[in-house]
N, C-alpha and C positions, 0 to 999 in steps of 0.2 A: 411805286408809292402814291399816296393820295395827291401829293404835290405835283408829281409827273402827270397824273391823270387830269387834274384840273388845268395844268399848263397846256396840255394837248387839246382839251375840250374847249377852252375859252379863248386861247390865243393872246392872253395878256403878256406884257413884256416881262413881268416879274410875278412869281407865285411863291409865297412863304407859308410855312407852318409856324405858328406863333403860340408858344405854350406858356400858361400862367403857373408860376411857382407858388409855394405855400404862403409866402409873404405878399402875393398878388403882383409882383413884378413879372415882366414878360421876357421871353427869350426866343429868338429865331432859331429853331432846331433843324429846319430843312428849307432849302431854297433852290429854285431854278430861275435863271434870268436869260434874256437874250443877250447876245454879245455887246460889250461896251458899257454895261451898267455896273455901277459900284455894288459889290456884294455886301449883304447885311447878315449873312450866316454867322451865328455865334454871338451876335450883338445882344446886350441886355438893355431893357427899357424900364424906367420906374413905373410903379403902379399908377401914378398920377397921369400917365400918358393915356390910359383908358380908364376913366373914373368909374365908380360903382354904378352911377346912373346909366352910363352907356352899356355896361355889362348886363344890367337888368334888362335893358331893351333887347340885347342880343339873345337873352333867354326867351323873350317873347316873340321876337321877329328875327329869325335865324339867318336871313340873307339881307344884306344892305348894299345897294349899288349907287355909285355916284358916276354919272356919265361924263360930266364936265364940271369940275369944281369952279371954273371961271364963268359958268353960265349965269345969267341974271335970273334970280329966283322969281317964280310966278306967285303972285299973291293969292291967298285963299281967303274969301270973305265968308264970315259966319252969319247965318240967318239970325236976326235979332230976336226971333221967337224962341230960339234954343236957350234953355235954362242952364245948360252946362257948357263949359269951354271945349272947343274942338281940339282933339288930339290927333297928331299925325304919327304917333309912335308905332302904329302898325303899317305905316306906308313905306314901301321899298324905295320910292323915288323922292322922298322929302329932301328939301335943299339942305346942304351941309351948313353947320355953324361957321361963322367967319373965321374963328380960330382954327377949326379943323381944315378949312381951305388953305390957310396959311401953312399949316403943318404939312399938308400934301405938297404944297408949292416948294417947301424946304427940302422935300424928298424927290423933287423933280417929277412929281406925279400929277397927272391931270384927271385921270379916271381911276376908279377902284371898284372892286367887288370883294366884299368881306362876308365870310360864312362862319357861323358859330359851330363849334364842336361841343355838344352838350352830352355829358355822360350820366349814366343812371337815370335816363329819361323816364323809365317806367316805374321808378321807385315811389312808394306812397309817401305822403308828407308825414312829419313827425308829430303832428298835432294829435293829442289824445293818448300818446304813448307814455309809459312809465319812464322816469329818468334813466334807469339802467338800459331800457330799450332804446332810448334816444341816443345814449352814448355809443351803443353797439351799431346804431344806424348811421352815425356820423360819417364813416368812411364810405358809406354807400348812398349818400344823399345826392340828389340831382344838383349838378353844378356845371359851370362853364369851364371846361378843361383848357380850351384855347380857341384860336381862330385860324382859318386859312385865308390869307390876305393876298389879293391880286392888285397889282399896280400897272398902269399904262401911262406912257409919256404923251399920248394923244387921246382926245375924246373917244370913248368906246361905249357902245350899248350892247348888252347881252339879252336876247329875247327870253321871255318867260320859260318856254320849254327847256332851254338850256340851263337856266337858273334852277329850275325844279330838279333837273338831273343832278346838278351839283349839290343841291340840298340833300337829295337821296344818298349821294356819295358820302356826305358828311355823316349821315346816320349810320351807314355801314362802317365808316372809319371809327365812329364813337363806340360801336359794338366791339371792334378789335381792341380799342383802348381799354374798355371795360374788362375784356378777357385778360389783357396784360396785367391790369391791376389785381384781378382776382388771383392770378397765378403768383404774382409777386407777394401778395398777402399770405397765401398758402405757404410759400417757401419761408417767409419771415416767421410765421407762426410755428412751423416745424423746427426752425433753428432756435427759436426762443424756448420751446418745450424741451428740446434736447439739451440746451444750455442749462435750463432750470434743473433738469434731472441730474446733470453732472455737478452742478453747484450744491444740490441737496446731498449728493454722495460725498462731496468734499466737506460739507458741514458735519456730517456724521463722523468723519475721520478726524477733522481738525476744526472745531467750531470756536468762533466764527471766522478765524483768520484765513481759513482755506479759500474763502471767496475773493481774497485780495492777493494771496501769496502763491496761488496755483493758477494753471490755465485749463479751461477758460475761467475768466474772472467776471466780476460785476460789470465791467465795461462792455462785455459781450451781450448783456441783457438789454441795454439802452443805447441808442445812437447818441454818442457823446464824445467829447474831447478829453475828458478826465473824470476820475472817480476817486472817492476816499471813504475810509471807514474810521470813525471815531469810537474807540472801544477801550474801556478802563482808563480813560484820560490819555490814551496814546492814539497817534494818527498814522494810518497807512495810506499813501497816496499813489495814484496811478495816472499816467498821462499828464495833461495840462490842468493844474489845479492852483488854488491860492496857496500861500505859504502856510506853515503850521500855525503861526500866530494869527493869520487872517482866518484860518479855519475855525480856530477857537472863538474868534470874535463873531463869526457868522453863527456859530453854535449858541453863544450867549444871546445874540439878537433874536434867534429863533425861539429860545426859551422864554424871552421876555415878551415878544410880540405875537408869537404863535404857540403859546403854551398849551392851549386847548385842542390843537389839531395834531394829527399823526404825522404831519410833515408839511412841505410847501413845494409847489411847482410853479415856476415863473420863467417867462422868456427874457426878463430883464430884472436883475436885482435892484437896479436904480429905480425902475418904476414900482417895484415892490416896497420901496421905502428903506432899503438897507443903507445906512449912512456911509459905509465904507466902500460903496460900489465903484466910485470913480477911482479910488486907489488901486482897484484890481486891474485897471487898464484893459487892454484887449484880450488878456488871457482868459478872463471869465465874464460872461454876460448872463446867460441863462443858468438856472440851477433847479434840480429836483432833489429834495431831501426827505428821507423817511426816518422816522423815530423808531428805534428798536425798543428802547425803554427811556425813562426820563433823562438819562445821561449819555446814552450811546446812540449814534446815528449813522446812516449811510447817505453819501452824497454823489450826485452826478452833475457834471458841469459841461457847458458848451461855450465856446469862444464867441 
């Protein structure tokens, strides 16, 4: 694995693969340590641990090394004739911020080497594209997939040729991650097409109840915890959903506040302004709703 390769190449006490999830929080998905160190494998960290500004810098400068977080920073003086502020965002050896030094100290780490894993590196920017093209390009946009993080309990310097080799290794790893995503998307698309075909067949035989009374059903179309059909003033529910009365209340709210749209998709009903969101508790948070006609609707829910 890439973690094993970096561990053997660099000689750090700990090497971790750190993956960013859709909500930007991070997870240690792979780790190798020298004996006696506390394992971090499987731990999750909030998105605020690596803020957006730091992630932006990793997209520009893919390798960051701190040889000794306790070392006294060397001042850099700017020529007064320069009309713009000096920036060190492209520097590999710039001094760490005091709060980051404290963070490293809390993890019993003195030195670190962090390498960015950027996927879809060669994809063109979305500027100038039509909205439909931009939506299609979203899953293929250039983004920071994660980091390979090395920690050492004593000061450590890695020479440039070795850092360059590690950066090349990250590029190769990113290509493998891209291939995995492509394969996963292809399998998902095939499953959705197959499910759509089966659902269409069910609708021809038993419209529209077949999509909730038979298998596969509408829950197989969307990654969700529950789904429902409101048809002829009756409700069919699957999985984790609001109660019938809550469903009717949501339907009335949609009719009042989203009358001109064909539906609604939101990660949070509370943020979307639904007054009864808190009463739903942990059962329902996100929702996608599609209007069949002015009175009938399909719903998908996530906890």
